C-alpha positions in Angstrom: 56.0 2.8 95.6 59.3 3.6 97.2 58.8 0.8 99.7 58.1 -1.7 96.9 61.3 -0.7 95.0 63.3 -0.8 98.2 61.9 -4.3 99.1 62.7 -5.6 95.6 66.3 -4.4 95.8 66.8 -5.9 99.2 65.3 -9.3 98.0 67.8 -9.3 95.1 70.7 -8.7 97.4 69.5 -11.4 99.9 68.9 -13.9 97.1 72.5 -13.4 95.8 73.8 -14.0 99.3 71.9 -17.2 99.7 73.2 -18.5 96.3 76.7 -17.6 97.3 76.2 -19.5 100.7 77.1 -16.4 102.7 73.7 -16.1 104.3 75.0 -16.9 107.7 77.3 -13.9 107.8 75.0 -11.3 106.1 71.4 -12.3 107.0 71.2 -10.4 110.2 72.9 -7.2 108.9 70.7 -7.4 105.8 67.5 -7.6 107.9 68.6 -4.8 110.2 69.4 -2.6 107.2 66.0 -3.4 105.6 64.1 -2.6 108.7 65.9 0.6 109.3 65.3 1.6 105.7 61.6 1.1 106.2 61.6 3.0 109.5 63.2 6.0 107.8 60.6 6.1 105.1 57.7 7.8 106.9 55.4 8.9 104.0 51.8 8.7 105.1 49.7 9.8 102.1 50.3 10.6 98.5 49.5 14.2 97.5 47.0 13.3 94.8 45.0 11.2 97.3 45.0 14.0 99.8 43.7 16.5 97.2 40.9 14.1 96.2 39.9 13.6 99.9 40.0 17.3 100.8 38.2 18.5 97.6 36.2 15.6 96.3 35.0 16.1 92.7 37.1 19.1 92.2 39.5 19.7 89.3 43.0 20.7 90.6 45.2 23.0 88.6 48.9 23.4 89.4 50.2 27.0 89.3 54.0 27.3 89.2 54.8 30.8 90.3 58.0 32.9 90.4 57.7 35.4 93.2 59.1 38.8 92.7 61.6 40.2 95.3 58.9 42.6 96.5 56.5 39.7 97.0 59.1 37.8 99.0 59.7 40.9 101.1 55.9 41.2 101.8 55.6 37.5 102.8 58.6 37.7 105.1 57.2 40.9 106.7 53.7 39.6 107.2 54.7 36.2 108.6 57.9 36.9 110.4 59.3 33.8 108.7 62.0 33.8 105.9 60.9 32.4 102.6 63.9 30.6 101.2 62.7 30.3 97.6 61.1 32.4 94.9 59.8 29.4 93.0 56.6 28.0 94.4 53.8 25.6 93.3 50.2 26.0 94.4 47.3 23.7 93.8 44.0 25.4 93.0 40.9 23.3 93.3 37.8 24.3 91.3 34.3 23.1 90.8 32.2 24.6 88.0 34.9 27.1 87.3 34.7 28.4 90.9 37.6 28.1 93.3 36.8 25.9 96.3 40.3 25.8 97.9 44.0 26.2 97.7 46.8 23.8 98.7 50.5 24.4 99.3 53.0 21.7 100.2 55.8 23.0 102.3 59.0 21.1 103.1 61.0 22.5 106.1 63.4 21.3 108.6 62.3 20.3 112.1 65.5 19.5 114.0 68.0 17.9 111.7 65.6 16.2 109.2 62.7 17.6 107.1 59.0 17.2 107.2 56.5 17.6 104.4 53.3 19.4 105.4 50.2 20.1 103.4 48.3 23.3 104.0 44.8 23.6 102.6 43.2 27.0 102.5 39.7 28.1 101.8 38.8 30.8 99.2 38.4 33.2 102.2 41.9 32.6 103.4 41.2 30.3 106.3 43.0 27.1 107.1 40.9 24.1 106.1 43.5 21.5 107.1 47.1 21.0 108.1 48.4 17.5 107.4 51.8 15.8 107.6 52.6 13.9 104.4 56.1 12.8 105.3 58.1 13.0 108.5 61.8 12.1 108.7 62.4 12.8 112.4 61.7 10.1 115.0 57.9 9.4 115.2 57.7 10.4 118.8 58.2 14.0 117.6 55.4 13.9 115.1 52.2 15.9 115.9 48.9 14.2 116.5 45.9 14.7 114.2 44.1 16.3 117.2 46.8 19.0 117.6 46.8 19.7 113.9 43.1 20.4 114.0 43.8 23.4 116.2 44.8 25.3 113.0 41.5 24.8 111.3 39.6 28.1 110.7 42.6 30.3 111.5 43.5 33.2 109.2 46.4 35.6 109.2 44.2 38.7 109.6 42.3 37.6 112.7 44.6 35.1 114.5 48.1 35.3 116.0 49.0 31.8 115.0 51.8 31.8 117.6 53.1 28.9 119.6 52.0 29.0 123.3 49.6 31.8 122.5 46.7 30.5 120.3 48.5 27.3 119.4 49.4 25.0 122.3 52.9 23.5 122.5 53.5 19.8 122.1 55.3 18.4 125.1 58.6 16.8 124.0 58.2 18.0 120.4 58.5 21.8 120.7 60.6 22.0 117.5 57.9 20.3 115.5 55.2 22.5 116.9 57.2 25.6 116.2 58.1 24.6 112.7 54.5 23.8 111.7 53.1 26.9 113.4 55.6 29.4 112.0 55.3 27.9 108.5 51.5 28.2 108.7 51.9 31.9 109.0 54.3 31.9 106.0 51.9 29.9 103.8 49.0 32.1 104.8 51.0 35.2 104.0 52.0 33.8 100.6 48.3 33.0 99.9 47.4 36.6 100.8 50.1 38.1 98.5 49.3 35.8 95.6 45.5 35.3 95.8 44.0 37.3 98.6 44.0 40.6 96.8 42.1 39.1 93.9 39.0 38.5 95.9 
């Protein structure tokens, strides 16, 4: 959708330039700007489509939660990662009134730009999938699907989930690997505090 709006805006500007007969001076900068704009918009899948693919046929409920200071302290202590907000949104997938999975979408900085990562968790507290929904850093720093599969099945109580221990590094993209790995622990700790004790 964003690409469509961006394209439409650029077409309007370009058309005005043509009508004003200034195309010769602005055509190249216009095209460069447009291509750079497209390159900076690296959104790979909509959240609603990802939820349907991961939990087909399930009803998804959004839970907007305000964490208490004590819950934040527990999450920070369990994960070793600082949680920067008390307001969080979780997606709970259900079939026949039974929970079949949880999803949290985390936005965090890699180097100088953010990435948006989806974490899907089973009712038992294990990672079902880790997927990148948006990536603003250069694409050469983006993790491969094969590397992301290394998180599947991991849980906070049985796995270290530490870079260069049970999670391999990504050559040339260490900051990406560390950001996703550290925040996996954070999300699993949040799940444990919010939902794990209810099982």
